[in-house]
N, C-alpha and C positions, 0 to 999 in steps of 0.2 A: 494242652501247657496250662499252666495249673496258676502262671499267674496271670492278673489280666489287668488291661488300665486302670477299668475303676477302681479296682481293688488298690493299684497304688496311688489313684486321687486321691482314695481317702486316707488312704496310711501318710500322705506326705500334708493334707488337710490335717490330720490330728496334731503332726508335728510343727507346724507352721502356729496354730491355732493354742496350741496348749492345753486343748481337753476332747473328749469325745463329745462333750458338748457344741460346744465352740466350732468344729467338724460339722457339726447336722446341721448347725447354724447357717454357716456357710454354704454349704450342699444343699439346702433347702431338704433336708430328709429328717428325720426321726432319728433320738437317739439310740433307739435297738436296732436301729437298720446300720447305722455305725460298728457297734458292738459284735452285730452279729458279720458284719465282712471282717471286721479281725479276727477274729473267732476261725471261718471260716478257711480265709488266708495260714492262718497258722497250721489249722488242720492239712490241711493241701501241705505244704511246705514241710509239716512236721517238724518245727522249730518256735520257740518261743519268741515274739517279740518284744512283748514289752515285759518287765517287771514287776509284777504288782502289789510284792510284797507291801510294802511302803502306805504311804497318804495320795501317793500322786504315782500313777504307772508312769514308767519311764523304760526309754529305747533297751532294749538288751544289745550288747555287740554284732547281732545275728540282725538286728532290728534297724541296728544304727547302718548296717552297709548294705542292706534293702533300700533304706533312704536315697543313701546316696547314689547306688546304681540307679536306683527306680526314677531318680529324677531325670539322669537321663536320659531314659526308656523316653517319661512325660516331656521332655523337651525336643526329643526327635520326632515322635507322634506329632505334636502339636505345630513343628514345623511341616509334617509331612502335609497337614490338614490343610495349612496355610498355602503351600505352594499347589496341592490341588484345587484348590478355590481359586489362586491365580491364575490356573492353567486354563480353568473351565469362565473366570466370570472377570480376569484382569484384576481386580480387587482382593487386597487382605482379608484375612476372619480379623485378624488382631492387628493394630499399631502401634505401638508403644513411643511415647515421645518422652525426652528427657529434658524436662527444664530447667536452664540453671537458676538457683535461687535469688540472685542478684536480677533479676526478672520477672520472677513470680507467676504461677500457674493461672493467675486469675486472668492475666493479659491475653490468655489465649482464647478465654472462654467465646466473645465475637467469633473468634477464626472457628471457635469449634461448632458457635450457632450454623453459621455457613456451610460448614461442611455436612453438619447432620441434616441438609435438606437434599442431598444427592444421595441417590436411591444404589446405596450400595452395602450398605451389611455390614460394613465396618467397624466391631468394634476397634475404641477408641482407649488406652490407657496413658494417665498422665503421672510422671514422675517428677522427683525433686533430686538436683543434683546439685553439689556444693565441690565447687572449682573446678578441678583438673577431674571429679567423679562424671564432668559432663563427657569427655572423653572417654572414661574407662568405662562408663554404658554402652559406646559405643562399639569400643574392640571387643570388650566383652559378650556382646549380643544380646544386653540386659535396654537396651533403646534401638529404633529402627533409625529414629531421625533425633537428634543433637541440639536444643535451641539455648543458645547463650555460651557455647565450648571457649573456653577461653585461651586466648595465645595459640601456641603452635600446638598441632597435634601429635600425639605419639610415632614413632618411626616404624615405616613398614608399609606404608599406606593402606590401602584399599577405601579410601572414603572421599569425598568430592565434599568442596563447604563453598559457603558463598557467605560475605561479608556482611555484617547485622549493623557494624558501626563501632565506635569506642568508645567503652567505659572508662570514665575518668571518676579520679577519687576525691575525697575532700576530707583533712585532718579533723577528726570530731568530738567531743570530749562533754560531759554535764557543767551546766555551769558550775556545782557547787566542786567539782573536780579542781586539786591545788595549781593545775597547769594553766588552768582557765585564766590566773589570774597572773600569770609570765607575761613579760616582753615578747613580740614578734620580730621576726621569725624565730620559731622556737628550734633548739638546736638538737639535733639526737645526741648530746652528752644530757641534755634537758628531757628528753624524753623516755630515753633509759633509765631513769630514775625510778620510771612508774610501771605498772603492769599494761601488758599489751593484750588487746582481745582479740581473738582468732576464730574464725571458722573452720571447723575440721574438714577437710578434704574427706569425701568422699567415697574415693577408690577405693578398689578393692584389691585390682590386683596392678594397675601400675601404680608408681612410686609417687608419694602424696605428695603438692605443691604447696609452699606457704609464697607469702607477697606480704612487703610491707613490713617484717618484723626485725629488729633490730640485733644483732648477736649478744648473745649474754642477757638478754633483757627478759626478766619472768613473763609469763604468758599464762592467761586463762583460756583454756579451747571449749569453744561451745558449739553444738550440734551444725548451727546453721545462721544465714544472715540476719535470721528473726531474730535470734536468741543474740548473737551479737551486737545488732542494736539497741533490745531491751539491758543489754549488760553496760552497752556504753551509757543510756540515759542513767542507769542506776548509781553511774558514778563508780565502777569495778573498776575499769581501767580507758585505757587509750588507743587509737587507731584508726586508721581510713576505711570510712566506709562511700558507695557512690553517690558523687556528687545531689544527687536529685532526692536520695535519700536523707544526704544529709542536711541539704539546703531546707526537706520538710517541714524537719524537725528542729531546725534551728529557726523557722520561723515561729516554730508552735512555744519555743522558748526551752524547749526540753534538751535542747545540745547548744552546742557555740562550735563554729566553725574558725578552726586559728590557722595560720599560716606560716609551714614550715621550710627552712631554711635549702633543705635536700626534700626537693617535691617529687610523691610518685608517681610516674609516667602511668597514662591510661593504659588501659590494656584490650586489644582486639577481640570482640567476639564474633561466633561465626553459626553460621548455620551448618550440619554437618550431618552426612548418613551415608551411610555403604554403597559402594559401588555396585556392587551382588545382591543389592536388592531392586526387583525392576516395579512392583508392583504400582497400580497407579493411585490408593491413594497415598503414599508415600507422596507420588511424583504433585499429588495433587495439593499438599502439604507443603511444600520445596517452594511450588511455584506461587502461592497463596501469601506465604509466611517471607517470601523477596519481596513482597510489596507492603508487606505490613512493619508499621514504626514500632517494633516491639519494647525498645529500649524507653523508659522513663525522659520527659525534656528535663 
């Protein structure tokens, strides 16, 4: 066989990192070794994988096809490796935790510190998801455990859930925003005149969700909750923030919390994990996080 997993790993790293040098750095190899791997792969397959006529090497159609199918093989090999280790030790090779941006990965650090005292060798990967992306990551296999998945999960089942609590919201605006001086409670008609700030749902496969937006309202879409908060403080728009976050910024004088006539209801958050995953590391996190108050007070 002329293809090897190592060559596919190198090929994938080049595309993700954007250059041969960056791929070499990620894989802890010298750039010449990366170049040699690609050249040998092209020779073995007798195809050109990169178009080198410009200032930057870009993938040819054959290269794109190899990348797409090669990633399937890499994922399959990774899953096989993980299954073999689970059979031998009960612990996963790697565990990916998708953390909702309304919680923040830093709240997982004390739990991770406890986990690293376990002699299991499981590598933990933390990712951040926005809104429905927490469910999408689980459904698409990007995550083994979703922390803070909001509302109802996608249809079809295949996952278990444990309630984390109710995420409540407050309508928050910058002190210098025109709405800050208007009488309360604010009506939908008054709010509709101003731009809303919305964090983009990070779903890749499931239909993206929105919340707290009025029909016909102008919207500024930002990447995540951190950017949404900064946009609120800058006075670029209005909208809802988690109560704990809005109150913290209001106490610092950076935001004003306003009462509204039509209150946005709280959203239940869940721990969610796939039922076909039976590793001991996942079981450890499910049990431990079930005892942890991750939602800020």
